[in-house]
N, C-alpha and C positions, 0 to 999 in steps of 0.2 A: 288359497289355492292358486297356483299359477300354471298355465298350460303353455308349453313351448310349441309354436307352430312353424313348420318349415315354410317360409315365405317363398322360396324358390322352387318348391316341389310341385310338379303337376304339368299337364299339357298347356295350361293357360295361366301359369304363374308369371309374375307375382300378382297380377291384377285380381283374379277371382279369389285368391287366398286372402289378400288384404280386405277385399269386399266382404268375404265371409266372416273374417275376424272382427271387422268393424260392426257388422250386423249383430254378431253374438255378444260383443261387449256392450252394445247399446241395449239389446233386448234383455240380456241376462246378467249384465255386470261382471261377466267372467274376466279375470285378469289374464291377459295374453301377452306372451313375449314372441314377437315376430323376429325370426332369425333369417338374415339374408344380406344381400348387397344393399347397404344402408341408403344410398342415394335413390336407388330404384324403389325401395320400400317406401321411403318418404314421399316420393313423387306419386305413388299410388294412394297413399294416405291423404294427400292434398286434394284428391278428387272427391273426397267424402266430406267436405266442409270442415268445420271446426271439430277436430278430434282430440284437442289438447286436454279435455277433461275425461276422456275415456281411459280405462285402466289398461292401456296398451303401451308396451315398451318395445324398443328396437335394439337388437344386438347384432352387430356387424359380423358377417362371415364373407370372406373374400372369394370363396370357391363354390361351384355348383356341381352336383352329381347329375349329369344330364340323363334324361329318360332312356336314351338308347345306350348308355354306357354299361360296361360290365359291372356286376355286383361288387367286385373287389376294388372298384374305383374309390370306395370309401376309405380304404387303407392308404392310398396314395394322396387323397385329398383330405388331409387332416383338418383344414380350415373350411371345409364345406359346411353348408347350412345344416346338413344332417348331423355331422359329427359335432359341430358346435352346439347344436340343440340338445343332443343326447348328453353331452358333457354337463350342460346346465342341470339336467336331472340328476346325473351322477354326483355332482357337487352339492346337491341339496338346494340349489337356487330356484328350482322349479319342481313341479310334482308329476308332470307327464309330458310326453313328446308325441306330436302328431304330424304326419307327413302324407301328402298325396303324390309324392315323387316316386322315382324308380322303386318298385315294391321290393325287389331283391336287395337293393342297396339299403333301403329302409330297415329291412330285417337284419342285414349284416351290421348296420350301424347300431341297432339296438343290442345285438348280441355282443359285438366287440366293445361297445361303450359301457354297457351295463352288466354284462356277464349273465350267466344262467343262474336261476334259483338253485340252491344246493339240491342235488338229487335228480334234477331234470336232465334227461339225455339230449332232447331236442326241443326247442321252442316250436310252437305251432300257431298258425293263424286261425282264429275262431270268429265266425261270422253268424249273425242272426239270419236265419233262413225263413222266407215267407211261407209259413205252414198254418194249417187250420184243421181241426179246431184247437189243437194243442200247439204251444210255441215250440220252436226248434232252433238249436244251435248246430252248426256244421263245423267240424274240426278234423282235419287240417284243410285249409282252402288254398294252399300254395307254398308253404314254407319248406316242405320236405317231399320231394318227388319220390325218393326211395326210402322205404321205411322197414324197420324190424318190428316183430310183434310187440316187443317191450315198449317201443315208441308209441304204438297205437293205444296201449293200455294207459300210458301216461297222458296221452291226449284226452282219452275218455275221462280220466280223473280230473284233469284241469277243466275240461268242459263241464263236468258235473258241478264243480265248485262255482263256476261262473253262472250256470243255470240256476243254482240255488239262490245266488245273489240277485240275479236279473229277474227271475220268474217267481221267486218265493216258494219254490217247490222243495219240500224236505228231502225227498229221494227221487231226483230226476231219473227218468228211464233212459237207458243207453242202448243204442243199436249200432251195428256195423254194416256199412254198405257192401252188398254182395249181389250175386246174380240170381239168387233164389232164397227162399225162407229156410230151407233145410240147413242143418249145421255142416254138412259135407259139401256145400256149394261154395263156389268162389275160387280165387287163386290160393296158392299155398300160403301166402301171407295172411289171408283172411282165415283160412282153416287153422293155421297155427295160432292165430290171435284169439280165436273163439274160446278155447278152454281157459286161456289166461283171463279173459274178461269174465267168464263164469266163476272163476275162483277169486276175483278181485275184490269182492264185497260191494261192488257197484250194483245198481238195479239194472242188470243186463237182461234185455228181452230177446236177444238173438239178432239174426240177420234182418236188414232192411233193404228192400229192393228200391231202385231208383224211383219208381212210380209211387212209393209210399212215403218218401221223404216229405213231400208237400202236404201229406195227410196228417202230419204230426204224430206219426206212429211212435216215434221216440223223441224225447226232449233234447237228447244229445245224440247226434249221428257222427260217428267217427270213421275216418278213412285216411288214406295216404294223400299227400298234397297234390299229386297229379290228378287223381280222380276227383278230389274235392274242388279243385280249380275248374275242371271241365264241367262239373255239375253247376257251379255258380255261373260260369260264362254261358253255358247252354241255357240256363234258366233266364238270364238277362236277354239272350237272343230271342227266345220264345216269347217272353213278355213284350219285347219291342215289336215283334211281328204282330202279335195279337192287338196291341194298342194301335198300330198303324192300320191294320185291317179294319178294326172297329171305327176308327176315325174316317176311313174311306167310306164305310157304309153309312155313317151319319152325315156325310157331306155330299160326296159325288153321287151316292145312291139315294139321297133323301127324296128327290123328286119322284123317283120310281116308287118308293115306299108310300109317299103321300098319295100318289095316284091310285095305288092298289087299295089303300085304306079308304079313300073316298068312294071307291066302287063297291066296297064290302058292306054288307048289311049292318055290321057293328062298327061302322066307321068312327062314330063319336067315342066309343069305348077304346078303340085301338089307338087313336091319336094321343090321348093322355098317357096310355101305357108306354108308347115310344118315348114320350117326354120324361116319364118317370125312370125309364131305363138308363138314361144318360148319366144322372148323378151316381147310380150304382156302378156303372162302368168307370166313372172318374174315381170313385172311392177305391175300387179294385186296383186301378192304376197307382194310386197313392200308396196302398199297402205293399205293392210289389216294386215300388220305385227304390232303387238302390241308394238314391240321394237322401232318402229319409233315414237310412241306416248310417251312412257316413263312412263306414269302413269296417275293418276287422281288427280285433285286439290280438297282439302278439303275446300269447300266454307262455310263460316259462322263463322270460327274462326278468332280471331283478329291477323292474321298474315298469310303469305303465307306458306302453307304446301302442299307438293306433296307426294302421296303414290304410290310407284312403285310396280311392280310385284315381288313376292318373288323369282321367278326363273330368274330374270333379269341377262343378261350378260353385258359385258362392253358397248356394243352399247346402250342397254336400259338405262343403268346408265347415259350415255351421254345425251340422250334425256330427261331423268327425270330432270337432272340439267337444261337443256334448258327450260323446262316447268316452273321450278321455277323462272328462270331469266325473262321469259315472264310475269309471274304473277306479279312480282314486277314492271316491266316496264309499264304494263297496269294499275297499281294502282288499282287492283281488290278490295282490302280490303277497301281502301278509297272510291271507287265508291259505293260499296255495303252499307257501312256505311251511306253515304250521301243519297242514294235513300231510304233506309229503314227509315231514320230519317224523310224524307219528307213525306213518307206514314203515319207515326205515327202522324205527325202534321196535315195532311189532314184529317185523321180519327178523 
């Protein structure tokens, strides 16, 4: 298996991309093809000691799709690291493509370079959402701001296939984001989609309010790309706020807490409790750290494509590569093809 990584994609490329690729090659032995401006990529590789024995190749690409460029830049920049990388997958020289670059351009490159799976109207980004006690996938998280009911049903189908492979659940539950639990709540898009999901054969459980996504009420939560992107970005913002607030309480506020604890009758019991709380908070932070996920799979294109965060660091790049590896191992593309073909025959 070979994973193509866009070495020039991201706010901190190529440095963090090369660092993440080197770490993953050393730890997991994953074969990686770094695509980008060759002399820059080699210069970054040289910072990591002897990498000659690592399973890393470099393929030169003379152009870069910048983070601030319009999505359609991929059409004019045919020798960009994105387009060259996707072509390697198209030609069968690699098994998956991963980029932390311009997300819109990455999606366009995947769509133009690999095409859609037969029967798919619109590809969609599918991300693992931090939910408990049940695992949850959120789809679409940004590929399609404007949707039709038929698109959402396909998103739900592709998300269910992914959930089966990822979570090992035979019939993943599916919900649609709405403003209330009742079937008549939400926009016209949601209300028109509701009966289609009921008739789809999926394990549809109805509407899911924003407060219930994190509760794992549904294994697959479907929405349009605009709403999904807002949900993801809002969650990241809230988690960041909570982590900073807790860090402040454990540092700047520590002396005050210590003084109160010493004055309290149960001081000796309280102090160990505070010490025990910190690992729990750290564990929560890790569970909700987007770097641990790595990115989102672009489901519906005829190949495995992972879109990572633009601000990815080396750790996030590692997990982005691992997500691409898992997508290949799970044969998501082949499974989606087969299931959609069966649906068309049945229809």
